[in-house]
N, C-alpha and C positions, 0 to 999 in steps of 0.2 A: 504494499500500499505505500503510495506516494505521500509525503508529509508537505503540508503547505510552506511557503518561504516567505518571509516580508521582503517585499521588492524596496522598501525604503524604510527610514527608522520610524516614522510616522503611520506606516502601512500603504497599503492594503496586504494582507497576507494572500497568495494567490499560490496554487499548485505548481509544482516545478515544470508539468506540462500543460500546455492549454490547447483546448480545443478549438480549432478555427471553424466557422460555419460561412465561409464564403462560398462555397460550392453547394449550400443547401438544396439549392431548387435544382439541381442538376441529380440528387441522389435518387429522386423519384420515390421518395418515403411518404409513407400516409401518415397523419398525425399520430395514430397509435405507435406507428412504427419509430416516429421521432422521440417519442415518450420511451421507449425499448433503449434506443441508442444512448438517449441521455442517462438514464439509469445504469446502462452498461458503463459508460465512461465514468460516472459518479463511483462505480464499484471499485474501479481501479485508480482512484484516487484523483482523478483528474476533475477538478471542481471548478477551473475558471473556463470560460467560454467568451470565444474574440467574435465580435461582429463590426460590422459598421452600416451607417445609413443606407448606404449605395449599394450593398452586396444583393446580389441575385436582382439587379434592375428595381431595387428597392424593396425587395418582396421577403428577404431571408428574416429579418428581425419579426415580422408578422408571423411567418412560418413556425419560427421558435416559438413565438407566444401562444400560437394553437396547442401546441405539445405542454406548455405551461399551464394553459386553461385546463387540459385533461388531467393533469397532475398537479395541482398547484402547492402542494407540498415540497415538490423539487427544488422551487425558488429558494428557500431556506440554506440549500445545499450547495447554491450555485454562487460565483462571483460572476457578474457580467460586465466585460469590458465592452463598448461600443466606439464609435468612431463618426466625427463628422467634419465639414469644412469642403468637401467637393460636390459639386453639382453636376450632374450627368444627364444626357440627352434623353434618357430612359423617360425622363419627365418631359412632357410637351412644354411645358411654358421654358424649360431651358433650350434655347435655340443652339447654343453652343457649351461644350465643356467647360466649365471653370471652377476656380476655387472661391469658397465664399466664407472667410472668418469672420465677418461681422457680427457683432452682438445680437442683432434680431435672428439672423440664420442660428447662431449656436444655440440660442434659447429655444427655438421653435424645434431645430432637429433634437435636441432633447426630449422635448415633450411629445414628439413622434414617437422616438424609442421608448420611452415609457408608456406610450399608449399600446404599441406594438406587442410589447412583453408583457403586458398586462401587470406591471410591478410598479411600486411607488418610488424606487429609487434604483439608480445607476451606480455599480461597485466602481468604476473609472470610465471617464468620458476622456477620448483623445481626440486632438486634432490630426487630422488623418494625412496630411501631407505638408512640408514647409510652404507657404504662403509668402511669396516676396512682398506683395502688397498688405500684408497683414498689419493692423493697428492693434498693438499691442495694448493699450488702454482698453480698446472695446472687448478684446479676449478676457482681460483681466475681470472687467465687469460683468461679462456674461458669467465666467466661471463663478464668481464670488456670489453672484445672486443663486444661482444652482445649488452651490455648496451651503449657503445659508439658509435656503430653504429646505434642505436635506434630501432632495431629488438627486444629487450627485455627490457621492462621498469623496471621489478622489477625481483630480483631474490631471492631463499631462498632453503631450505630443508624442507624435511618431516621427523618428528622424529628428528628433528634437536637437542634438548637437551640431547637425546640420544648419539649422536655421537661427537658432537663439542668440549668437553672437549677432548676427547682421538685422535681425526684428527688433532687439533691445538695444542696439545701439543707440546713445542718446536717450537711456532711459535710466531713473534709478527706484531702487522700493520706496513705497512709500512708508513713511518709519511708522504712522501711526496704526498700521494693520500688519507690520511685518513681525510683530510677536506672536498674533492669534494665527495668522496664515500659515506660516511656515510649519506649523505642526499640524493644522486643520487640513489644509488643502496644498500640499506643496506639489510642486509640478514635476510630475514622475517622468522620469527618463530612463528607465531600465540601467543598462550598463554604459551610458553615456561618460564619457571620459571626466575627471572631477576638474580639467581645466574648463568644461563648459557649465558644470553646476557645482554648488557648494553640495557636502555630503548630503544634507537632508532635503533637497530639492529648491528649487527657485521660487521665492515669494512671487504671487500671483498679482498683487496690485502695484501698479506703476505710475509715476506720473513724469512727463516730458521735461526734459532740461531744455532750457531756454536757448536758442541758438544765438 
């Protein structure tokens, strides 16, 4: 049986192996078969699942949620990770694929994911890809709002080391929130080198330095 491991000093605790659901819609499973599949990897100690809003042309989260509705007790054994920040042409309102890490998009994506999974919280919400046009203030505001509401327990970014120095150049931590956000909502980055992040994660609330 695999034992969970803390990915940062403030958490969360995730299983050493993570079950990815990117291709869920290609597996041809019924909702009942999805329940059995989830139960099987839980029995192996694989309790953390990886999703993204765009997976399966925006269908995977809801398909996973169908299984959880059939067996709601499974939710308490799972850590749900999902991602946002990409808009694809699978939705007709998106004429071209693009990144969107604006506050409104992050908040709406999180609400959609909560509804799809049929849960009241996401264990970890990640920005899916480095966005060269990211506004760090908007990301911080969205993440803080979601964390303070209890809807998102931890936040972070995929490939954070590549984007952080550029995105946060010209920013500094907001001192009035640094003491609370660092322990409660650190910016998790997995195995990101120490040069990119302090050991306990990056404080999420930032203010832009005058130019």
